[in-house]
C-alpha positions as CSV (number, residue, x, y, z in Angstrom):
1,M,102.4,123.9,30.1
2,N,104.3,127.5,30.9
3,P,102.3,130.2,30.9
4,L,102.6,133.4,27.7
5,N,104.8,135.3,29.7
6,I,107.3,134.8,26.6
7,R,105.0,135.5,23.3
8,V,106.0,139.0,23.0
9,S,110.1,138.4,23.5
10,L,109.4,135.7,21.1
11,L,107.3,137.8,18.4
12,I,109.9,140.2,18.9
13,F,112.3,137.8,17.2
14,L,110.3,136.1,15.1
15,I,110.0,139.9,13.4
16,S,113.6,140.1,12.7
17,I,113.3,137.1,10.3
18,T,111.4,139.2,7.1
19,P,110.0,137.6,4.4
20,S,112.8,139.2,2.8
21,T,115.2,137.0,4.6
22,L,113.5,134.1,4.4
23,F,113.2,134.5,0.4
24,A,116.6,136.5,0.2
25,K,117.8,133.5,-2.3
26,D,116.1,132.1,-5.2
27,W,116.9,128.2,-4.5
28,S,114.3,127.3,-7.3
29,K,117.3,127.8,-10.2
30,P,119.4,124.5,-10.3
31,N,123.2,124.5,-9.1
32,N,126.0,123.8,-12.1
33,S,128.5,122.8,-9.5
34,D,130.8,119.7,-10.9
35,A,128.8,117.3,-10.1
36,G,132.0,114.9,-8.6
37,E,133.9,117.5,-6.6
38,N,133.6,117.1,-3.1
39,V,132.2,120.4,-1.5
40,V,131.1,119.8,2.0
41,G,131.2,122.9,3.6
42,Q,130.6,125.3,1.8
43,V,126.7,125.5,2.2
44,T,125.5,128.5,4.6
45,N,126.2,127.5,8.4
46,Y,122.3,127.4,9.9
47,S,124.3,126.5,13.3
48,D,123.9,130.4,14.2
49,H,120.4,130.7,13.8
50,Y,119.8,127.5,15.9
51,F,117.4,126.1,12.9
52,E,115.6,128.7,10.8
53,F,113.1,126.3,10.6
54,R,111.9,125.0,13.7
55,S,108.4,123.2,13.2
56,A,106.1,121.1,15.0
57,E,103.5,118.3,13.3
58,I,99.7,118.8,13.7
59,E,98.2,115.3,12.6
60,L,94.8,116.0,10.3
61,G,94.4,112.5,9.1
62,D,91.0,111.1,9.2
63,A,89.8,113.2,12.5
64,E,86.2,114.3,13.2
65,T,85.9,118.1,13.0
66,K,85.0,118.6,16.3
67,H,88.3,116.8,17.3
68,I,89.7,119.5,14.1
69,R,88.6,121.9,16.0
70,S,89.8,121.5,19.4
71,T,93.3,120.7,17.9
72,L,93.3,124.1,17.0
73,K,93.7,125.2,20.1
74,S,97.0,123.4,20.6
75,M,98.8,125.7,18.8
76,D,98.5,129.1,21.2
77,D,101.6,126.5,23.1
78,I,103.5,125.8,20.1
79,I,105.0,129.1,19.8
80,K,105.6,128.9,23.9
81,Y,108.5,126.0,23.4
82,G,110.2,128.1,20.4
83,F,108.9,126.2,17.2
84,N,108.3,128.9,14.4
85,T,106.2,126.8,11.6
86,V,103.5,124.4,12.2
87,T,103.1,121.5,9.6
88,V,99.8,120.4,9.0
89,T,99.4,117.0,6.8
90,L,96.2,116.5,4.9
91,I,95.2,112.8,3.4
92,C,94.8,112.7,-0.2
93,G,94.3,110.6,-3.4
94,F,91.0,109.2,-2.4
95,T,87.9,108.2,-5.3
96,E,85.0,107.5,-3.7
97,E,85.6,103.9,-3.8
98,G,88.9,104.1,-2.7
99,V,87.5,105.8,0.4
100,K,84.5,102.3,0.5
101,R,87.1,100.2,0.4
102,R,89.7,101.8,2.8
103,F,87.3,102.3,5.2
104,D,85.0,99.4,6.6
105,N,82.5,102.1,8.8
106,A,80.0,103.4,6.3
107,N,79.3,106.0,8.9
108,K,83.0,107.3,8.3
109,Q,82.6,106.2,4.9
110,D,80.1,109.3,4.5
111,R,82.1,111.6,6.5
112,I,85.3,111.5,4.8
113,L,83.1,111.7,1.5
114,D,81.7,115.0,2.4
115,G,84.9,116.1,3.7
116,L,86.6,115.4,1.0
117,I,88.1,119.0,-1.4
118,G,88.9,117.6,-4.3
119,S,90.8,114.1,-3.2
120,C,92.0,115.4,0.2
121,Y,90.0,115.6,3.6
122,N,89.7,118.6,4.8
123,P,86.6,119.3,5.8
124,T,84.8,122.5,5.9
125,F,83.7,124.8,9.1
126,R,80.4,127.1,9.3
127,T,82.0,130.3,11.4
128,R,81.1,133.7,12.8
129,Y,82.7,136.7,11.9
130,K,82.1,140.2,12.6
131,D,81.9,142.6,10.0
132,G,81.5,146.2,11.2
133,S,79.0,145.9,13.8
134,K,77.5,142.9,12.7
135,W,78.0,139.1,12.7
136,R,78.5,137.2,9.5
137,A,78.7,133.6,8.8
138,K,81.3,131.7,6.0
139,N,82.4,128.4,5.6
140,V,85.7,127.9,5.8
141,T,87.9,124.9,5.8
142,A,90.0,123.0,8.2
143,L,93.4,124.1,6.2
144,E,92.0,127.5,5.9
145,M,91.6,127.4,9.6
146,Y,94.7,126.2,10.5
147,A,96.3,128.6,8.2
148,N,94.4,131.6,9.6
149,H,95.6,131.2,13.0
150,A,98.7,130.1,12.8
151,H,99.6,133.4,10.7
152,K,97.7,135.5,13.7
153,L,99.8,133.9,16.2
154,G,103.4,134.4,14.4
155,L,103.7,131.0,12.9
156,R,104.7,130.1,9.5
157,F,103.4,127.2,7.8
158,N,104.1,124.4,6.4
159,L,101.6,121.8,3.9
160,K,101.9,118.3,4.1
161,P,99.6,116.0,1.7
162,M,100.5,112.8,2.9
163,V,99.1,109.7,0.6
164,L,100.9,106.8,2.5
165,T,97.3,105.6,3.9
166,H,97.1,103.8,0.6
167,I,99.7,101.5,1.2
168,E,96.9,99.8,2.8
169,T,95.0,99.4,0.0
170,Y,97.5,98.6,-2.5
171,G,100.4,97.2,-0.1
172,L,104.1,98.5,0.7
173,N,106.0,99.4,-2.8
174,G,102.6,97.8,-4.7
175,M,101.1,100.7,-6.4
176,S,101.5,100.7,-10.2
177,K,103.3,104.1,-11.5
178,Q,100.8,104.6,-13.8
179,S,98.1,104.3,-11.1
180,F,100.1,107.1,-8.9
181,W,100.6,109.0,-12.0
182,Q,97.4,108.6,-14.3
183,G,95.0,107.6,-11.0
184,D,92.9,104.6,-10.5
185,K,89.7,103.6,-9.1
186,N,91.2,104.0,-5.8
187,F,93.6,107.1,-6.0
188,V,93.8,110.0,-8.0
189,A,96.1,110.7,-10.0
190,Y,99.3,112.5,-7.8
191,S,99.9,115.1,-9.6
192,D,96.6,116.3,-10.1
193,F,95.6,116.9,-6.4
194,I,99.2,118.5,-5.8
195,V,99.3,121.3,-7.9
196,D,95.3,121.8,-6.4
197,L,96.8,121.6,-3.3
198,A,99.5,124.7,-4.0
199,S,97.5,126.5,-5.4
200,I,95.6,126.4,-2.3
201,A,98.5,127.0,-0.4
202,E,99.3,130.0,-2.2
203,A,96.0,131.5,-1.8
204,N,96.5,130.8,2.5
205,K,100.3,132.3,2.0
206,I,101.4,129.5,3.1
207,E,105.1,129.7,3.4
208,Y,106.3,126.1,2.9
209,F,104.6,123.3,0.3
210,T,106.1,119.4,0.9
211,I,105.6,118.2,-2.5
212,G,105.8,114.9,-1.0
213,T,106.5,112.1,1.8
214,E,108.3,109.2,1.7
215,L,106.6,108.2,-1.7
216,T,109.5,105.1,-2.4
217,N,106.9,103.5,-0.1
218,L,104.0,103.1,-2.4
219,N,106.2,102.0,-5.4
220,K,110.6,102.5,-5.3
221,K,110.4,103.8,-8.6
222,I,108.3,107.1,-8.5
223,L,111.3,109.3,-7.9
224,R,113.0,107.9,-11.3
225,S,109.6,109.1,-13.0
226,P,110.5,112.4,-15.3
227,E,106.7,113.3,-14.3
228,L,108.4,114.2,-10.9
229,T,110.1,116.8,-12.8
230,D,107.2,118.2,-14.4
231,L,105.3,118.1,-11.2
232,I,107.8,120.6,-9.6
233,E,107.7,123.0,-12.7
234,G,103.8,122.9,-12.7
235,V,104.2,123.7,-8.6
236,R,105.8,126.4,-9.6
237,E,104.1,127.9,-11.9
238,V,101.3,128.3,-9.1
239,Y,103.8,128.5,-5.9
240,S,105.4,130.7,-5.0
241,G,106.7,129.5,-1.6
242,K,109.6,127.3,-0.3
243,L,109.2,123.5,-1.9
244,I,110.3,120.4,0.3
245,Y,110.8,116.7,-0.4
246,A,110.9,114.8,2.3
247,H,113.0,111.3,1.8
248,N,112.8,107.9,4.4
249,F,116.3,107.6,4.5
250,G,116.3,104.5,6.7
251,P,115.0,101.3,4.8
252,E,117.6,99.5,2.2
253,G,118.3,101.2,-0.7
254,S,116.9,104.5,0.7
255,G,120.7,106.1,0.8
256,N,121.9,105.1,-3.0
257,E,118.5,106.5,-4.4
258,F,119.1,109.3,-1.8
259,R,122.4,109.8,-4.2
260,K,120.2,109.8,-7.4
261,M,118.1,112.9,-6.5
262,T,120.6,115.7,-7.6
263,K,118.0,116.5,-10.0
264,I,115.4,116.4,-8.0
265,W,116.9,118.6,-4.8
266,E,118.4,121.0,-7.5
267,R,114.7,121.8,-7.5
268,L,113.8,122.3,-4.5
269,D,114.4,124.4,-1.7
270,Y,114.7,122.7,0.6
271,I,116.8,118.6,1.0
272,G,113.7,116.5,3.2
273,V,115.3,113.8,5.6
274,N,113.1,111.8,7.9
275,F,116.5,110.5,9.3
276,F,115.6,106.7,10.6
277,P,118.2,104.3,10.2
278,N,117.4,101.3,11.8
279,N,118.2,99.1,14.4
280,I,121.7,101.2,15.1
281,M,121.6,100.0,19.4
282,K,122.0,96.1,18.3
283,G,118.4,95.5,19.8
284,R,119.6,97.1,23.6
285,K,117.0,98.7,25.5
286,S,119.5,100.6,28.1
287,Y,122.0,103.1,26.5
288,S,123.2,106.9,27.3
289,S,122.0,109.9,25.1
290,E,126.1,109.9,24.5
291,Q,126.2,106.4,23.3
292,V,122.9,106.7,20.7
293,A,124.3,109.8,19.3
294,K,127.8,108.1,18.9
295,A,125.6,105.3,17.1
296,M,123.7,108.3,15.0
297,E,126.3,109.4,14.1
298,S,128.3,105.9,12.8
299,A,124.6,104.8,10.7
300,R,125.3,103.0,7.7
301,I,122.7,102.6,5.2
302,D,123.8,101.2,1.5
303,G,127.4,100.6,2.8
304,R,128.1,104.5,4.1
305,N,128.1,106.6,6.4
306,V,124.7,108.1,6.7
307,I,125.8,111.3,8.1
308,S,128.5,111.8,5.3
309,E,126.4,111.9,2.6
310,I,123.5,113.9,3.8
311,R,126.4,116.2,4.3
312,N,127.8,115.4,0.6
313,V,124.6,116.1,-1.4
314,S,123.8,119.2,0.4
315,A,127.3,120.2,-0.3
316,K,127.0,119.1,-4.1
317,V,123.7,120.4,-4.7
318,N,123.8,123.5,-2.4
319,R,121.0,123.2,-0.6
320,P,120.0,123.4,3.1
321,V,118.4,120.2,4.5
322,I,115.4,120.4,6.7
323,L,115.1,116.7,8.9
324,T,111.4,116.4,8.1
325,E,110.1,113.5,10.4
326,T,112.0,113.6,14.0
327,A,110.7,111.6,16.3
328,F,111.0,110.4,20.2
329,P,108.6,107.4,20.9
330,S,107.9,107.1,25.0
331,W,109.1,103.1,24.7
332,K,112.4,101.2,26.2
333,G,114.6,100.8,23.6
334,A,112.9,103.5,20.7
335,A,116.5,103.8,19.7
336,N,116.9,101.2,17.8
337,Y,113.5,102.0,15.9
338,M,112.9,105.3,16.2
339,Y,109.5,105.6,13.7
340,R,107.5,103.7,16.0
341,G,104.8,104.8,17.9
342,T,102.8,102.2,19.3
343,C,103.2,99.4,22.0
344,D,102.4,96.8,19.8
345,R,101.4,94.8,22.5
346,A,98.5,92.4,20.2
347,N,101.7,91.1,18.4
348,A,102.4,89.1,21.7
349,G,102.9,85.7,21.1
350,K,104.1,85.9,17.1
351,K,107.0,84.5,16.6
352,D,108.8,85.9,13.3
353,W,112.0,87.7,14.3
354,V,109.6,91.0,13.1
355,F,107.6,90.7,16.2
356,T,110.3,89.4,18.5
357,K,112.8,91.3,18.2
358,G,112.4,94.2,15.3
359,P,109.8,97.3,15.2
360,L,106.8,95.3,15.6
361,Q,107.8,93.5,18.6
362,P,105.7,94.1,22.4
363,K,106.7,97.4,23.7
364,T,107.6,99.1,27.5
365,P,106.4,102.1,27.5
366,D,109.3,104.4,29.1
367,L,108.5,108.3,29.9
368,D,112.3,108.5,30.4
369,E,113.1,107.2,27.3
370,P,112.0,110.4,24.7
371,L,114.4,112.8,26.2
372,V,117.6,110.4,26.0
373,L,116.8,110.2,22.1
374,A,116.2,114.0,22.1
375,K,119.6,114.8,23.6
376,A,121.4,112.4,21.5
377,W,119.5,113.6,18.0
378,W,120.5,117.6,19.4
379,Q,124.3,116.2,20.1
380,V,124.2,114.9,15.7
381,F,122.6,117.3,14.2
382,G,121.9,120.6,16.7
383,N,125.1,122.4,15.3
384,M,125.6,120.6,12.1
385,P,126.4,123.6,9.3
386,N,124.1,122.4,7.1
387,I,120.8,121.6,8.9
388,A,118.1,124.4,7.9
389,G,115.6,122.9,10.8
390,A,113.3,120.3,11.9
391,V,109.8,119.0,11.8
392,H,108.7,117.2,14.7
393,V,106.1,114.3,15.0
394,F,104.0,115.2,16.2
395,W,103.4,118.1,18.3
396,T,99.5,116.7,18.0
397,G,96.5,115.3,16.4
398,P,93.1,113.0,16.8
399,G,94.4,110.5,19.0
400,E,94.8,112.8,22.0
401,R,91.0,114.2,21.9
402,V,89.8,111.1,20.7
403,L,91.5,109.8,24.0
404,E,89.9,112.3,26.4
405,Y,86.7,111.8,25.1
406,Y,87.0,108.0,26.2
407,L,88.1,109.2,29.5
408,K,85.6,111.4,30.2
409,N,82.5,109.5,28.4
410,K,82.5,105.9,30.3
411,N,79.0,104.9,28.7
412,A,80.3,105.5,25.0
413,P,79.4,102.6,23.0
414,E,82.5,99.7,22.2
415,R,84.5,102.2,25.4
416,E,86.6,99.5,26.7
417,R,87.9,98.4,23.1
418,K,88.6,101.4,21.7
419,L,89.8,102.7,24.7
420,K,92.4,99.6,24.7
421,K,93.5,100.3,21.2
422,I,93.6,104.1,21.9
423,L,96.1,103.5,25.0
424,D,98.1,101.2,22.8
425,D,99.3,103.9,20.9
426,R,99.3,106.7,23.1
427,E,101.0,105.2,25.6
428,C,104.4,104.6,23.4
429,D,103.8,107.2,20.6
430,A,105.8,110.2,20.0
431,Y,103.5,113.5,20.7
432,M,104.6,115.6,22.6
433,W,102.0,118.7,23.6
434,K,100.3,116.7,26.4
435,K,102.8,114.3,27.0
436,E,105.4,115.4,29.8
437,T,108.5,113.6,28.9
438,G,110.9,116.7,29.0
439,V,111.2,116.8,25.6
440,K,109.3,120.3,25.0
441,E,111.1,121.9,27.9
442,F,114.4,120.5,26.3
443,F,113.7,122.3,22.6
444,Q,112.2,125.5,24.4
445,Q,115.7,126.1,25.9
446,K,117.6,125.2,22.7
447,Y,115.0,127.0,20.5
448,I,113.8,130.1,22.9
449,N,117.2,130.7,25.3
450,R,119.8,128.8,22.9
451,S,121.3,126.6,25.4
452,D,124.4,124.4,24.6
């Protein structure tokens, strides 16, 4: 890691972006432009800012408290590489029965249940602070601890609740709309905990709130529900920051859905796009950044060019775009399935296409791959007028801490089995903090030095 000798100049730059600049335009009011008119080019040109929103994401997940506390230190390095926002994910929606069904280890069940604030895993820590000449103790949640530390560093904060872990209970697209909106024995009603989290975000002066991520993976009809617009209005009543929804732009049907979300996008501050078109290199594993960029620019979903769709919808509703999941995995051929960050060695010998040539194929780790992908991604999106920023997944998460633990503790129970599984993920994942791929340094040039 580079020393902290650039922090002062970066903080001066961040200070220049005042709250009045950040919140100058009221994006919460719907745009009444002609729905049929092609108005590409009317959105503010964000390329002059080299992204106003530059976020690294930290995965809280279901981590043990010791790993959550140690991961906190990684924020000190986020700002050195030009990021101005930290995104933190919480897993939410848990009932007691749902936890017991999701996790088969009794100790883990107890830890998750003990760490729930409402239905979100957000464990509490006992901390000490100085009050005048006296030391006092108080309890703080992981979210409070992360938000406070981020703000002390001069970073903005994006809270991102996640519910996709519940796919393991209901199956892909298997949750009913009734279970999602009203809850059942395994899942707490979505609106209930989202509004609660929005209140917590407001209390902690959190600047951004991602109200949902890829909810169509639970049920494809969720985005068409009137409950969703009601939810946005409910959040607006308790939260004054900026709202984002992260749409999965990749599977068949996701492009058509994206165009139909006009009423949703008009009520939010940013259009969130998880840009993951499948198999853009037709299975090839050797290519240049220029070739990948060309494939990204020509990618089509549901018969339409993806880049053109993003531009057109952004202009139509007059909302800027944040690329809410940006990942550069470290395996050979990752341009084809950039959302997949595990080596999948256990799938060797399986016969179906998804295991032989598809996203679940066994992969060969390659530390040169991420930089090839990052350069291609920047060539496509770095100066696109309607792009306000990106979330880079992941900066770090519990996996790195657990890996360090098993590498150091040679007598740990089940060490070999657990270390093998962790390395299978770690060698091919997209984590940035302690992985030497050149990606951090590449974005440091773009985000701080503003180098073309």
